[in-house]
N, C-alpha and C positions, 0 to 999 in steps of 0.2 A: 228062290225063284222070283224073278222080277215080275211085278204086276203089270198088266196091260193098261193102256190109257183108258180103255172102256171100263175096266174094273175100278180104276182110281176115280173116274168120273161118277160111276154108280155109287161109290162110297161117299163122295161129296154130296150128291143129291139125296141119298137115303139118310144121311146124318143131319140134314137141315131141319131145324125145329124152331118155329116161331114161339117166343116166350111172351111177347107183348108187342105193342106198336113200335117200341123203340129198342127191342133187343131180340136176339136170336142166337141159337147154338149151331155151330158148324164144326164137325169133326171133333166134338168134345170140348170146344172152346166157346165160352159165352162172350158175345159181342154186345156192347151197349152203346146206344147213340143218345143224342139229346132227347130228353123225354117230353119237351114242351110241344113238339109237333105231333099231330094226330095223323093216322094213316088216311090216304085218299080212299074214296069209296071202292075203287077197283083193285086195291092192294091191301095186304094184311100188315105191312110194316111201313113206317113213315119214310120220308125222303132221306133223312139223315142216315137211317139204318140201311136203306137201299144203297147209298153211296159206300158205306162200309162193306156191305155184302159184295158190291161190284168190285171193289179193290181186292178183297180176299179171293174172289173167284179168279180175277186177273192173275194174281200171284200164283194160285194153285194150278190153273188150267193153261194159261198162256205162257208164262215164263218157264214153268216146269224145270227149275234148276235141279241139278243132280243131288244137291244136299237136302232136298225135300224128299222125305220118305213117308209112306203111310203105314200106320200100325193099327189095324182095326179101325176104331173111330177116332184115333188120335193122329196128330201130325207132329213130326219132329223136324225142326229147322235149326241148323247150326248158325244161329244169329251172331254169336260172339266172333266166330271166324270171319264172317262177312263184314261185321262192324270194324274189326281190327284191320282188315285189308283196306277198307275205305278210308280209315283214319290214316294209314300209312300212305295211301295215294294222295290224300289231301295235304299231308305234311310235306310230301315231295314236290307238290305243286307250288312253286314260288311266285306264281302270277298274282296280279291284283284285279284282273278283269278289265274290261274296256267300256267306254261310254259308247253306246250304240244309238245313233240317231234314227228318227223316223217312226217312233212309237206313237200310236193314236191313243188319246185319253178317252176312256170309256166311262169314267166316273170314279166314285170313292165308295169303299165298303164301310160298314158300321164302325170298324176299328180305325178309320181314318186313312187307311192305305189307298194309294192311287191304283186304279185298275187300268192297265194299258194293254194294247194288243198290237200285233204286227204279224202279217203273213199267217194268220190262223192260230198263233200262239198268244195266250192271254196270261199276263203276270199281275200279281198284286205286289206293289213295291212301297217301301217306306219313303218318307220325305227325303232322306239322305241318299236315296238310290235313283232319283231323277232330277233333271234340270232342263230349263229352256236352253236351246242352243241357237246360235246365229244361223241364218239361212234355212230355217225350218218353217214349214207351213203352219198357220195357226191351228191350235188344238193338238200339236205334236210336240213331243219331248224326247230328250235323250235319256236312256236308261243305262245305269251301271249294272251289267248283267253278272258281275261277280267273277270269281276265279273258277267256279265249279257249279255243277248241278248234281246233287246227290239223289234227288227224287223226281226229276223231270221225266225220266224213262225208268220205270220201276225195274230194278235188277241191273241197272247200268250206272256207272260213274262217268260223268262227262266233264273233262277239264277244258277250260276256256283260256285262250291266249290273251295277252295284253294289247295286241295290235288292233 
């Protein structure tokens, strides 16, 4: 018998257990974040742990793929099948990606990657992925967006053309 969405959501909520400022348990899996950050006064887990929790909940509640099934407090996900399929798609994609102009420079992160944004999308790019282009306004660069996005939209593989 297939469980209802409400039953699955209740299992997620009831299984949530905070183990410390940087770790929590959800559906029998222990998640650990960077331990250096402390929780804010209004929350029991730190920002890094909240980001992980947000991603896990997005995967479980929003995407709701058919290969995700709940078993008591556990979760079974056929990751090897999904990984093999994405690898096959990537190998079949013979593109190189294109240089897309008009990205605004927002700064650099601690690892030296350039932070750029365009139309509400923010990317962190390495030095070999951006270049100044003729006829662009100051503070703007071209970005090589690559041949694919594997994690831009969780649960989707997005191929990019060369044009």
